[in-house]
C-alpha beads as a LAMMPS data file, in Angstrom:
LAMMPS data file: protein, C-alpha beads

87 atoms
86 bonds

1 atom types
1 bond types

-500.0 500.0 xlo xhi
-500.0 500.0 ylo yhi
-500.0 500.0 zlo zhi

Masses

1 110.0

Atoms # bond

1 1 1 -34.328 -209.492 148.491
2 1 1 -32.289 -210.620 151.498
3 1 1 -32.124 -214.347 152.147
4 1 1 -30.309 -216.056 154.979
5 1 1 -30.071 -219.618 156.321
6 1 1 -30.214 -218.125 159.825
7 1 1 -32.723 -215.776 161.395
8 1 1 -31.590 -212.165 161.365
9 1 1 -33.078 -210.346 164.332
10 1 1 -34.040 -206.679 164.193
11 1 1 -31.890 -205.924 167.233
12 1 1 -28.986 -208.395 167.280
13 1 1 -27.185 -208.948 170.558
14 1 1 -24.280 -211.002 171.754
15 1 1 -25.524 -214.482 172.586
16 1 1 -25.034 -215.284 176.281
17 1 1 -23.727 -218.711 175.211
18 1 1 -20.730 -217.060 173.548
19 1 1 -17.821 -217.055 175.984
20 1 1 -16.082 -214.261 174.167
21 1 1 -15.082 -212.711 170.906
22 1 1 -14.933 -215.601 168.464
23 1 1 -16.419 -214.545 165.146
24 1 1 -19.514 -212.378 165.420
25 1 1 -20.493 -213.471 168.980
26 1 1 -23.830 -214.785 167.764
27 1 1 -25.223 -218.223 167.106
28 1 1 -23.103 -218.682 163.981
29 1 1 -19.987 -219.123 166.168
30 1 1 -20.676 -222.854 166.392
31 1 1 -20.628 -223.615 162.676
32 1 1 -17.607 -221.405 162.046
33 1 1 -15.714 -223.033 164.939
34 1 1 -16.533 -226.493 163.630
35 1 1 -15.385 -225.441 160.178
36 1 1 -12.020 -224.314 161.549
37 1 1 -11.541 -227.707 163.178
38 1 1 -11.939 -229.399 159.776
39 1 1 -9.099 -227.435 158.194
40 1 1 -6.013 -229.270 157.036
41 1 1 -2.700 -228.678 158.787
42 1 1 -1.578 -226.621 155.776
43 1 1 -4.656 -224.388 156.036
44 1 1 -4.111 -223.969 159.779
45 1 1 -0.474 -223.030 159.147
46 1 1 -1.659 -220.363 156.688
47 1 1 -4.094 -219.039 159.320
48 1 1 -1.320 -218.804 161.904
49 1 1 0.874 -216.886 159.484
50 1 1 -1.743 -214.493 158.075
51 1 1 -2.497 -212.022 160.904
52 1 1 -2.986 -211.712 164.666
53 1 1 -6.794 -211.905 164.626
54 1 1 -6.839 -215.064 162.507
55 1 1 -4.148 -216.683 164.651
56 1 1 -6.135 -215.877 167.825
57 1 1 -9.327 -217.379 166.341
58 1 1 -7.518 -220.584 165.459
59 1 1 -5.847 -220.842 168.853
60 1 1 -9.060 -220.129 170.739
61 1 1 -11.078 -222.586 168.678
62 1 1 -8.542 -225.396 169.007
63 1 1 -8.260 -224.927 172.778
64 1 1 -11.999 -224.593 173.471
65 1 1 -13.248 -227.193 175.983
66 1 1 -16.083 -229.524 174.976
67 1 1 -18.422 -227.871 177.504
68 1 1 -18.062 -224.573 175.679
69 1 1 -18.750 -226.161 172.279
70 1 1 -21.966 -227.615 173.684
71 1 1 -23.049 -224.142 174.821
72 1 1 -22.419 -222.774 171.315
73 1 1 -25.056 -225.140 169.896
74 1 1 -27.752 -222.603 170.692
75 1 1 -31.007 -222.428 172.554
76 1 1 -34.644 -221.815 171.783
77 1 1 -35.918 -218.473 173.017
78 1 1 -39.331 -216.925 173.056
79 1 1 -41.403 -220.059 172.652
80 1 1 -44.860 -220.071 174.126
81 1 1 -47.728 -222.511 174.308
82 1 1 -49.589 -223.236 171.103
83 1 1 -53.071 -221.793 171.114
84 1 1 -55.724 -224.074 169.743
85 1 1 -58.172 -222.691 167.211
86 1 1 -61.780 -222.562 168.457
87 1 1 -63.959 -225.230 166.840

Bonds

1 1 1 2
2 1 2 3
3 1 3 4
4 1 4 5
5 1 5 6
6 1 6 7
7 1 7 8
8 1 8 9
9 1 9 10
10 1 10 11
11 1 11 12
12 1 12 13
13 1 13 14
14 1 14 15
15 1 15 16
16 1 16 17
17 1 17 18
18 1 18 19
19 1 19 20
20 1 20 21
21 1 21 22
22 1 22 23
23 1 23 24
24 1 24 25
25 1 25 26
26 1 26 27
27 1 27 28
28 1 28 29
29 1 29 30
30 1 30 31
31 1 31 32
32 1 32 33
33 1 33 34
34 1 34 35
35 1 35 36
36 1 36 37
37 1 37 38
38 1 38 39
39 1 39 40
40 1 40 41
41 1 41 42
42 1 42 43
43 1 43 44
44 1 44 45
45 1 45 46
46 1 46 47
47 1 47 48
48 1 48 49
49 1 49 50
50 1 50 51
51 1 51 52
52 1 52 53
53 1 53 54
54 1 54 55
55 1 55 56
56 1 56 57
57 1 57 58
58 1 58 59
59 1 59 60
60 1 60 61
61 1 61 62
62 1 62 63
63 1 63 64
64 1 64 65
65 1 65 66
66 1 66 67
67 1 67 68
68 1 68 69
69 1 69 70
70 1 70 71
71 1 71 72
72 1 72 73
73 1 73 74
74 1 74 75
75 1 75 76
76 1 76 77
77 1 77 78
78 1 78 79
79 1 79 80
80 1 80 81
81 1 81 82
82 1 82 83
83 1 83 84
84 1 84 85
85 1 85 86
86 1 86 87
């Protein structure tokens, strides 16, 4: 059985809210970016020293403007009006 705290679509696509290649370019970018910002200075130093990709993720996340973070929060798609049951 596969269980996930997020919805896994049949045909995943890059979210238009993602400004680029952060993590997986889907709606989980927000939580992972916020998690990076909570790292200690020691953990950030280890990220900078580990490899190029990790260093780029840290740099991009730390320099991201607030407007971009707001866009990462996500949107509701595919909602329609609720149909009432006949009485």
